[in-house]
N, C-alpha and C positions, 0 to 999 in steps of 0.2 A: 512499383507497389510491389509488395512481397505476395506471392501466392500461398494459399492454404496447404499445409500438410496435414494437418489435424484438427477436427472440430468434434469435440467428445463431451456429453452430458456425464458428469462423474458424481459419484456418491463415495464421500469419504469418511471412514469410521473416525468418531472422536467421542470421547466420553462414553455415553450408552446412545448416541444418536449417530445420524449420517449427515455430514456437511453436502449440500447439493451444490454443484458449480458447473461452469462451462470452461472446459480447458480448449485454447486454440493455439496452435503452432503454425507459424509459418514454415516454408522451406528454410532451412539452414538458420534457424534461429540463432540470434546473438545471445539470448538469454530468455529468462522467463521472470514475468512481474505476477506476484501474487497481490490482489487486491483484498483489502481489510475496509469493509464499509463502516460507515459511522452508525450512530443510533438512529432506528427509524427508517433506515435505509435497506437496500437488498442489492443482491448482484443484477438486478433488472434496473438499477439507478441508471437513468437516461445519459447522467454527466460521467459516470465512471464508464459506462459504455462507451461513450465518445472518445474519451482518453484511451480506453484500451483499444480501439479501433486506430487510432493514431499510432500508439505503441506498435501495434501488429504491421501497421504499413510501414514502420521504420525497421521491420525484421525482427520484432520480439515477440515471444510468445506471452499469453496472458491466461490467468486462472481468475475469473469472476466467481466468487461463491458467497453463500451465505452462513455466517459464523454462528448465527443463531435460528433455532426453528422458528416457525410461526408464532407457536405457542409461547416460547421464549422471548420473543421480539414485541408481543402485546404487553409484557411486563417492564413497565419504564425502568425499574431499578436494574434489571438484567441488562438492559442496554447498556448501562454504566459500568458493568461488572467488568473491569478491565483484565482481572486475572483469567475469568472465564474466556474472554475473547481472544486473550494471548495463547491460552492452552488450545483452544481450537485452530488458531493460525499456525502453531507449532505441530499439531497433528497434519494439517494440511500440507505444511512443509516438508515434513517427514514422508508422506506419501508421494509428493513431487519427486523427492530424491530418490524414492525407489521405483518410478515410472520409467519405463524403458526408453520412452523418446524425450525424457527430461532429465535423466539422472546426471548427465554430463554438463548440463547447462549452467552458466552464472545464475543465481536466485536474487531478486529484488522484491521489495515491498512497497506498496502504494496505498497509503491510508488515509482515510477521511474521517473528519470528526474524531469520535472516539475510536475508531480504527486506526488512526495514526498512533494513538498511545499504545495500543496492542501489537501494532508492526515495531514500534521501537522496545518494548519489553522483549518482543521475541528476538529481535536484532541483538539485545543485550545477553542473550544466553551464550555461555562458553561455547565455542567450537562451531557455532552457527553459519558461520562462513557466507554472510548475507553480503553480497555485492554493493547495494545501495538501497537508500529508503528516500521516498518522497512522501511529504504530507501536503494534503490540499485542504485548506481552512480547518486544519487538525486541532486537537487538544494535546498536544506532546507532553504539556505539564502534568496530565493524569497518569504519565508512565511511571512518576515518582523520580525523585533526584537521584537515587541510587542506580536504578536501571539506566537513565539517562547517561550518567557519567561510565556505564560500561560499554555504550555502543560504540563500536569500531567502524561500523559501515558509514560510508559518506551520505550525510543527510542534508536533504533539500526541504526547506520550509516554505511553501507557498500561501499565502495570506492576502485575502482582498484588501484593497486600500481604504474601503469603508466599514471594514469589520475592526472596529476601534480595540474592543475587549480583547479579541482573539490576538491580534497583532501583539499586545502587551504580554498575554499569557505565552505566545512563542517566543517572545524575547527572553522571558524569564527562563523558559526550558532551553532555550539555545545557549544561556550562560552555564548551563550544567553539562552540556555536550563537549566531550572532549575529542570526538571524531573531526574529520574536516566537515564543515557545515557551511551551508548559507541560508539566509532568510531573505527571501524575495517578495516584496509588496507589490500584488498586480494593480496599478491604478485604475480607479473606476469600479472595482469590484466589489461588491458585497459578499455576505458568507457563502452564498450558494453559486456565485460565479454566473449569475443569469445575464449580466449586461453584455451586449454585442462585443464579440472580440476576446473577452476574458477567460472563458473556458479554452479558447483555441490557444491562448498564451500559455495557461497552466500545461495544456497538452504538450506544446512544443517544448517547455522547459524541462518537462519530465522525460520526453524522448530523448532530449539533449543529455540530461543527467544520466539515465540509465545506460544510453548508448556510450557514453564515456566510460563509464565504470564497468560495464560489461566487457569492454575491450581491455581495459587497464584496471583489474581489482585492485583495490586498496590492500597494502600489506597488513 
C-alpha cells in the first residue's frame, strides 16, 4: 500500500469563486487523477472517495473537488451547465500543473454523470496533455460531438449493466471518439453501482486504466 506524502485541503480560484478540494499524493506518485463530480454530488461522495482511495493505494495522487459552490449546486440547471463545469475543471487543471508537488506528474480525469462530459470537454482542449480519462455512469454525450471528436486521451467508459438508457448514450458518444477507447458494462450494476462488488470493479478498472497510461502516455 502506498504511503501518504501530502494531504492538503485546497481552495482553487476559478471565475469569481474558489473551488474547495482535497489533494492527496502518495510517495512517488505515478500521476494524479482529478475528479469531476456529477450533478447533485460533491467531493464527499462515498463512491468517488472509495475509487480515489483505491487509486491512491495503487500509487496515484487524487484531487477530489467541488466544481460548484453550494449555492450553485442548489440550482438544477447549473448542475447541467457543462461549459461552466468544464471551465472550472480547466482552472483546477492549470492549478495542479503549477503546484510544486504535481507539476511533473501525468494527469488524468475521472468523471461521473455530468462530470464525465466536463472531463471530456476539458480533455478536448488543444495542448491539454491529459494522459487518460475514465467515466463512471457518465453522460459523455453531453460533451457534444465536436468535443468528443477532438479528445486524444485514451478513454474508458464504465456503465452499469442495468443502466439501459445510459448504456445507449455512452454507445452513441463512443461512436464520435477518435481516441483509443473502451466501453465496459459492469454486470449487475445500476446507475450508482450500489450492488455488491460493482463499485469495486469500477475502481479496479479505473486503477488499471490510469496505471497503464500514466506509465505509457498516448502520443
